[in-house]
C-alpha positions, 0 to 999 in steps of 0.5 A: 502521476506521482513517482514511485518514491513519492508514492512510497513515501506517502504509504510509509507515513502510515507507521506513524498511525493505526487503529489504536485511537478511537475513531481513527481506524476507519481513516487509517485503514481507508488511508492504507488502502489508498496509499497502496492503490497510488503506489500500485499506479505509480509502479505501473507507470514508472519508467523502469516498467511494471516488471521491475516492481513485479512482487509489489505489484502482485501482492498489491493486486492480490490485496485489491482483488480480495477487497473486490473494490469495497472500501467500507469500513467494515470490509476494510476492518475484516481484512485489516491484517491483509492491508498492513500485511501487504503494506509491510511486505511492500515496505520491506521489499522497497527498502532492501531493493538495491535502488533504495526507495527510503 
């Protein structure tokens, strides 16, 4: 299991990518969803305990519930705003946290 800081760094790398390049959107959305799932798992397994990451865990869990486990391009594209919005909220929380996960 990756450390929270490492999982977060991988998620931050999605800021250099997007749906602007033809044919890249499916890869990008799948990547954001997978990176958020990995970060969720890292937070849940962190020695600091899940309560330390209660807000990000809640946001990612809500996203996962909305996706219903359907990682098809059609579903991810439909929920693009949710995916990128969740990523952005988590990013803001992580960078403004006293532990500074950058």
